[in-house]
C-alpha positions, 0 to 999 in steps of 0.5 A, a space after each residue: 500500500 502506498 504511503 499516502 493511502 496508508 496515511 489516509 486509512 489511518 486518519 479515517 480510522 482515527 476519525 472513527 475512534 472519536 465519532 460514531 460515523 464519518 461521511 464521504 463528502 466531509 473526508 474528501 474535503 478534509 483530505 483534498 481528494 475525490 469522493 471516489 477515492 474515499 469510497 475506495 478507501 472505505 471498500 478496502 477498510 470494509 474488506 479488512 473488517 475495520 469499518 462498515 459502509 453506510 449510505 454516504 459514509 461509514 461506521 465503526 465495526 463492532 464484532 459482537 464476539 469482542 465488544 460489549 453491549 454498552 459499547 454497541 449502544 453508542 453507535 448510530 444512536 439517533 438512527 436507532 432511536 428513530 427506528 425504535 419510535 417507528 417500530 413501537 408505532 407499528 406494534 402499539 396494539 400488542 398485548 404480548 411482545 417478544 423482543 430480541 437482543 442488541 442495541 436497537 432492541 434496547 432502544 425499542 424497549 425504552 420506547 415501549 416503557 415510555 409509551 405502552 402499558 398493560 402489556 407483557 414483554 418477553 425477552 432473553 436480553 437483560 438490557 431489554 428487560 431492564 429498559 422495559 422494567 422501569 414501567 411498572 405497567 409493563 410485565 416483563 418475562 425473562 427467557 431462561 437459558 445459558 448466559 451469553 456475555 457478549 450479548 448479555 442474553 440467554 441462549 441454548 436449548 432451555 431458551 428454545 424449549 421455554 419459547 414453545 409454550 408461548 404466544 405473542 402478537 409480535 416479535 421484534 428482532 435486530 440483525 447483524 446483517 440484512 441481505 436479499 436472502 433475509 436477516 441474519 446474526 453473526 452469532 449462531 446461538 442468537 440466531 437460533 433463539 431468534 428463529 424460535 421466537 419468530 415461530 411463536 409470534 403472529 407477526 415479525 418486525 425486523 428493526 435494523 439500521 442502514 449499516 446492516 444493508 447487504 452485510 452477510 452474517 454467519 447465520 440467517 435466521 429468517 427468510 423474507 416471507 416470514 417477515 411482516 415489517 422491516 423498519 430502518 433509517 434509510 431507503 435500502 439498496 434497489 435490489 434489497 428493496 425489490 426483494 422486500 416488495 416481492 415478498 410483501 414485506 412492509 418497509 418503514 423508513 424512519 
C-alpha cells in the first residue's frame, strides 16, 4: 500500500475512534481528494473488517464476539432511536411482545416503557428487560437459558424449549446483517433463539439500521416471507428493496 493511502486509512480510522460515523463528502474535503477515492478507501477498510459502509459514509465495526453491549449502544444512536419510535408505532396494539437482543432492541424497549402499558414483554436480553422494567405497567418475562456475555442474553436449548409454550402478537428482532436472502446474526446461538421466537409470534418486525444493508452474517435466521415489517433509517439498496416488495414485506423508513 502506498504511503499516502496508508496515511489516509489511518486518519479515517482515527476519525472513527472519536465519532460514531464519518461521511464521504466531509473526508474528501478534509483530505483534498475525490469522493471516489474515499469510497475506495472505505471498500478496502470494509474488506479488512475495520469499518462498515453506510449510505454516504461509514461506521465503526463492532464484532459482537469482542465488544460489549454498552459499547454497541453508542453507535448510530439517533438512527436507532428513530427506528425504535417507528417500530413501537407499528406494534402499539400488542398485548404480548417478544423482543430480541442488541442495541436497537434496547432502544425499542425504552420506547415501549415510555409509551405502552398493560402489556407483557418477553425477552432473553437483560438490557431489554431492564429498559422495559422501569414501567411498572409493563410485565416483563425473562427467557431462561445459558448466559451469553457478549450479548448479555440467554441462549441454548432451555431458551428454545421455554419459547414453545408461548404466544405473542409480535416479535421484534435486530440483525447483524440484512441481505436479499433475509436477516441474519453473526452469532449462531442468537440466531437460533431468534428463529424460535419468530415461530411463536403472529407477526415479525425486523428493526435494523442502514449499516446492516447487504452485510452477510454467519447465520440467517429468517427468510423474507416470514417477515411482516422491516423498519430502518434509510431507503435500502434497489435490489434489497425489490426483494422486500416481492415478498410483501412492509418497509418503514424512519
